[in-house]
Each structure stands twice: as structure tokens, then as C-alpha cells.
N, C-alpha and C positions, 0 to 999 in steps of 0.2 A: 386558681383564681388570678385574675389580673390585678394590677395595682388599684385600679378603680373599684373593682369588686371588693377587695380587702378593705379599702378606705370606707366604702359604703357600709360594709358589715360592721366595722368598728364604730362608725358614727351612730349606727342603729343600736348596737349591743352595749357599747361602752361610751355613751355621751359624756360621762363624768371625766373621761380622760382629757378632754379639751376644756374642762372647767376653767373659767377665768380668761378664755380666749384660746383660739387654736394655736398651738406652738409645735405640734408634731405633724409631719407629712411624709408621704411615701414618694421617694424619687424613682425607684424602679424595683421590679421583682424579676427573678430569673429562676430556672430550675435550681433548687437547693440554695437559694440565696435571695437577699434583698438589700437595698440601700435606702436608708431613711434619714430624715433631717429633723433636728430640733432647732427652732428659731432662737436666736440669742434674745434673752429677756431677763429683766431684773429678778424675776421669780426663780431663776436658775442660778443666780450668782450668790456666792458665799462671801463672808468678810474677806477682804483682801482683793476683791474684784475679779475673782476667777470663777469659772463654772464649778458648781459644787459636785462632790462625789456622788451624792444621791441622785442628782440630775443626770449624771453620766450613766449611773447604774440603770435608771429608768429608761434612758435612751437605748442602752444595750438590750434590755428586756423587750422593749417595743420592737427593736429590729428583729430579734429572734421570733417574736410572736408573728410579725408580718411575714417573715420568711416561711415559717411553719404553715400559717394559714394559706399562703399562696401555693403551697405544695400539697396540703391535705384537705383543703376546703374549709368551710365555715364551722369550725369546732370551737364553740365559745368556751367550753370547759377544759381545754388544754391549759395546763398550769405550769408555772416555773417550779421546779423542785430543787434546783441548785443554780447559784450564780456566783462565780468567782471573778474578781476583777483586779487587774494590775494598773495602777496609775503611773504612767511613764514620764510625762512632762506636763507642765502647766499649759492648759488650753488658752488660746487667744480669746479675747472678748468678741467673738463672732459666732455665727451659726455653727452647729456641730453636725457632722455626718457620721453615720454608723453603717458599716458594711458587714453584713452577716453572711456566713457560709455554714450551711448545715453539713456536718461531717458524718453524722449517722442519723438515718431516719428509719426507725423500726415501727412495729405495730403499736407498742406501748410507750416507748421513749424516743426522744430526739435530742441529739447533742449538736450544739453549734458553737462557733467562735465568732466574735464580733470585734472588729477593729474600729476605733473611734478616732476621728480626725477633726481638727479645726478647719472650717471651710477655707479653701484656697491653699492648704498646706498638705504636703505628702508625708509629713512626720506624724506617726501614730502617737496620740496622747494617752490612750488607754487600750487595754486588751482584755476582753472578757470571754469566759467559757460558760455556757449555760446548758442545763438539761431541762427539758420539758416532759411532763407526763401527758400522754395522750389517752383520753378516756376510751373505754371499750365502746365499740360501735353498735352495741345491742340496741 
């Protein structure tokens, strides 16, 4: 699937993801990977003025789902079975980018890693590893 195909699928199947205004977008997809963006918004900020851990976890999950769909097609019921994240440094109060690379794509499981960055910076702010379960194609 192209980035546009994935975005159309997500808009159709998961409109609740953009509830309260669109804040997630797809920058690019590639074989075994994707780059996505989360717009900086007050709803993603925690006390202290930084982007919250749950917002970064959601962005990592979104990146993995986009990368997976772009490689296997429109499989709505592919689900996260594990997400582990390391918060490395405080993100800047700007948009965040997540770069996902799928490191194993099997018939039933996919494993990927996601590097999260503040827009305009090369320093990783978080690193996540995710596993997705892919439903049987029956």
C-alpha cells in the first residue's frame, strides 16, 4: 500500500484516531518501514510542558501499524501484542517524527523498532520495540 492508501484506509476504518482534530500523518512508507508525524498539540503535553509518554507510545504504535499495513495490505485486525519503550531525553515542544523499521515480518507476527525524534533534531528522544499479531488470512 502507498502512504495515501494507508491513510485512506485508516481514515475509513479508524476515524476515532483523529478525534478532536487530525494530529497524525504519514510522511512516507518504504519496504519494511515508514515515517510518521505527530503534530505538536496541547493534548499531547504533560505537566512540565513536555510531550507525554503515552503520546510517544501512541506515535510509536501508529508508526508500526502504518509500516505493517504498507507491507501486508489493509488488515484492520492486526494488533499490538507488545510494546517496550525507552525514553532517552526530553522532547522539544515541536512536532515529533517516528521512523519505524520492521525487522521481522512473518505470517503471524511482525517485530519492528521505532526511533522517535523532535522535528528538526537528529537526537533520538525515544526508542521502542513492538510486536504485532497478524490474523490468519482465512
